[in-house]
C-alpha positions as CSV (number, residue, x, y, z in Angstrom):
1,M,26.8,25.0,6.3
2,T,28.8,22.3,7.9
3,N,30.6,19.3,6.4
4,E,29.3,16.8,9.0
5,K,28.7,13.3,7.8
6,V,25.2,12.1,8.5
7,N,24.3,8.4,8.5
8,I,20.7,7.4,8.0
9,K,19.5,3.9,8.5
10,V,16.6,2.8,6.3
11,E,14.8,-0.4,7.3
12,I,12.8,-2.4,4.7
13,P,9.9,-4.1,6.3
14,E,9.8,-7.2,4.0
15,G,12.3,-8.7,1.5
16,T,15.5,-7.1,0.4
17,F,16.6,-4.6,-2.2
18,C,19.1,-5.8,-4.7
19,G,21.8,-3.5,-6.0
20,G,22.6,-5.6,-9.0
21,N,22.3,-4.5,-12.6
22,C,21.5,-6.0,-15.9
23,S,24.9,-7.7,-16.4
24,T,24.1,-10.2,-13.7
25,C,20.4,-10.5,-14.2
26,V,18.5,-13.5,-15.7
27,H,16.1,-11.1,-17.6
28,W,18.9,-9.4,-19.5
29,E,19.8,-10.9,-22.9
30,R,23.3,-9.7,-23.6
31,N,23.4,-11.2,-27.2
32,N,20.1,-9.5,-28.2
33,R,21.2,-5.9,-28.9
34,D,19.6,-2.8,-30.3
35,S,21.3,-0.2,-32.5
36,N,22.7,1.6,-29.4
37,D,24.4,-1.7,-28.3
38,R,22.0,-2.1,-25.3
39,G,21.0,-5.6,-24.2
40,Y,17.3,-6.7,-24.2
41,C,15.5,-7.0,-20.8
42,S,12.7,-9.6,-21.1
43,Y,11.1,-8.4,-17.8
44,Y,10.6,-4.8,-19.0
45,T,10.5,-5.7,-22.8
46,T,13.0,-3.0,-23.7
47,Y,16.7,-2.5,-24.1
48,Y,19.2,-1.3,-21.4
49,H,22.9,-0.7,-20.8
50,P,23.7,-2.4,-17.4
51,S,24.5,1.0,-15.9
52,E,21.0,2.2,-16.6
53,R,19.3,-0.3,-14.3
54,N,21.7,-0.3,-11.3
55,G,19.5,-1.2,-8.3
56,C,16.7,-2.6,-10.4
57,I,13.9,-3.9,-8.1
58,N,13.1,-6.8,-10.5
59,H,16.8,-8.0,-10.7
60,E,17.2,-11.8,-10.4
61,E,20.7,-13.3,-10.2
62,R,21.8,-15.6,-13.0
């Protein structure tokens, strides 16, 4: 086994992939919390901590 660094380029044919998470998304309602202190996501109709949706494909900037 070697410790060589390998770079792989992935091209997306259309659009872009957003690496944002709930904290900067229009769908995340930070003041609507569940018993685990997770904010409500109106897109998925469930609750999340921002770190749980890092890289969400339905992320839209505020």
